[in-house]
C-alpha positions as CSV (number, residue, x, y, z in Angstrom):
1,M,-0.2,-12.4,-19.6
2,A,-0.2,-10.7,-16.3
3,D,-2.9,-11.6,-13.7
4,Y,-2.7,-8.3,-11.7
5,S,-4.0,-4.8,-11.8
6,L,-2.5,-1.5,-10.8
7,V,-4.7,0.3,-8.3
8,T,-4.6,3.7,-6.9
9,L,-6.5,4.4,-3.8
10,G,-6.2,8.0,-2.9
11,A,-2.5,8.5,-2.6
12,L,-1.6,5.0,-2.3
13,Q,-0.5,2.8,-5.3
14,L,-1.0,-0.9,-4.9
15,V,-0.8,-4.1,-7.0
16,A,-4.1,-6.1,-6.7
17,T,-5.2,-9.5,-8.0
18,D,-8.6,-11.2,-8.2
19,V,-10.4,-7.8,-9.0
20,E,-14.1,-8.1,-9.1
21,I,-16.2,-5.0,-9.9
22,G,-19.7,-5.7,-8.7
23,A,-23.0,-4.8,-10.3
24,L,-24.6,-1.6,-9.4
25,P,-27.7,-2.2,-7.4
26,R,-31.1,-1.0,-8.8
27,T,-34.5,-0.9,-7.3
28,I,-37.6,-0.8,-9.5
29,G,-40.6,0.8,-8.0
30,L,-44.3,1.4,-9.1
31,A,-46.0,4.6,-9.2
32,C,-49.8,5.0,-9.8
33,N,-51.0,8.2,-11.6
34,P,-54.8,8.0,-12.5
35,L,-54.4,11.0,-14.9
36,A,-51.6,9.2,-17.0
37,A,-52.3,7.3,-20.2
38,E,-51.1,4.2,-18.4
39,P,-52.1,4.4,-14.7
40,K,-49.4,2.4,-13.4
41,Q,-45.7,3.4,-14.3
42,T,-42.4,1.9,-13.2
43,F,-39.3,3.8,-12.2
44,D,-35.8,2.6,-11.2
45,Y,-33.1,4.2,-9.2
46,V,-29.6,3.3,-7.9
47,S,-30.5,1.8,-4.3
48,G,-26.7,1.3,-3.1
49,Y,-22.9,1.3,-3.7
50,Q,-21.2,-0.8,-6.2
51,P,-18.9,-3.3,-4.4
52,V,-15.3,-3.5,-5.7
53,K,-13.4,-6.4,-4.3
54,M,-9.8,-7.2,-4.6
55,R,-6.8,-8.8,-3.0
56,V,-3.8,-6.6,-2.3
57,R,-0.4,-7.9,-1.5
58,L,1.7,-5.8,0.9
59,T,5.4,-6.4,1.1
60,G,7.8,-5.1,3.7
61,V,11.1,-4.2,2.7
62,D,14.4,-3.8,4.8
63,T,15.7,-0.3,4.5
64,T,18.1,1.7,6.5
65,G,16.5,2.7,9.8
66,E,13.3,0.6,9.2
67,T,12.9,-3.3,9.3
68,A,10.7,-5.3,6.9
69,A,8.1,-5.8,9.6
70,N,7.9,-2.2,10.6
71,H,7.6,-1.2,6.9
72,L,4.7,-3.7,6.5
73,Q,3.1,-2.3,9.6
74,R,3.3,1.3,8.1
75,Q,1.9,0.2,4.8
76,L,-1.0,-1.4,6.8
77,A,-1.6,1.8,8.6
78,N,-1.5,3.7,5.2
79,L,-4.0,1.3,3.6
80,A,-6.3,1.7,6.7
81,A,-6.3,5.3,6.5
82,E,-7.1,5.5,2.7
83,A,-9.8,2.9,2.8
84,G,-11.3,4.6,6.0
85,K,-11.7,8.0,4.6
86,A,-15.3,9.4,4.1
87,T,-14.7,9.9,0.5
88,N,-11.8,8.9,-1.8
89,T,-10.9,8.1,-5.4
90,L,-10.2,4.6,-6.9
91,V,-8.4,4.0,-10.2
92,I,-8.0,0.4,-11.4
93,Q,-5.6,0.0,-14.5
94,V,-6.1,-3.4,-15.7
95,W,-3.2,-5.0,-17.6
96,G,-3.6,-4.7,-21.2
97,M,-6.5,-2.2,-21.3
98,A,-6.0,1.3,-22.4
99,D,-8.5,3.1,-20.2
100,P,-8.7,2.7,-16.4
101,Y,-11.9,2.3,-14.3
102,N,-12.5,5.4,-12.1
103,F,-14.7,5.2,-9.0
104,T,-15.5,7.3,-6.1
105,V,-15.0,5.4,-2.8
106,Y,-17.3,6.0,0.2
107,K,-17.1,5.1,3.9
108,N,-15.8,1.4,4.2
109,E,-15.9,-1.2,6.9
110,D,-12.4,-2.1,8.4
111,F,-10.6,-4.9,6.8
112,A,-9.2,-8.2,8.2
113,R,-5.5,-8.5,8.7
114,P,-4.6,-12.2,8.4
115,I,-1.4,-13.1,10.3
116,T,-0.1,-16.1,8.3
117,P,3.4,-17.9,8.4
118,L,4.3,-15.7,5.3
119,V,3.7,-12.7,7.3
120,Q,6.0,-13.8,10.1
121,S,8.7,-15.1,8.0
122,R,8.9,-12.7,5.0
123,S,6.7,-9.6,6.0
124,V,4.2,-10.3,3.3
125,M,0.6,-9.9,3.8
126,D,-2.4,-10.4,1.4
127,V,-5.4,-8.3,2.3
128,E,-9.0,-8.8,1.1
129,L,-10.6,-5.4,0.5
130,T,-14.1,-4.7,-0.3
131,L,-14.7,-1.0,-1.2
132,N,-18.2,0.7,-1.4
133,C,-17.9,2.7,-4.8
134,L,-20.0,4.6,-7.3
135,P,-18.5,5.2,-10.8
136,A,-16.9,8.5,-11.1
C-alpha cells in the first residue's frame, strides 16, 4: 500500500507524505432576544482557516544545461511562489481513493527550508508545508 498522496498546488504537482487535514474551526456564540420563544439562542460560524499539513519531497535531477542543485533551487522557488499566492487551489488525491479533496488556499506564511546532508549530497529536500485552506 502506498504511503503518499498526489498533491496539486496551483500549477505545481507534488508527491506528499504525512498529509493531515485539520478540523475547520467553529465559534459558538450566544444571542439574546427577549421577543423569541427562548430568550437565549446559540449560533455558530466558521472562525478561521482549515490547516492542511504535509511533507513534500523535492528532488533535483541532472539534465542538460542544469545541475541537480540548480533544479532543486528552481523547484523551491516554484513552491514558494505557489504557496505564497493570495489565493490558490489545492487538490489532494489520496492513494486508493476515487475522489480527491479540493480546497481553496489563502495567503500562507513562508516555509522552512532545512539544509541537511541529503540536500548537499543528493539534492533532495523534505519541506514541511502548512497551508491555510477552506473547502472548495
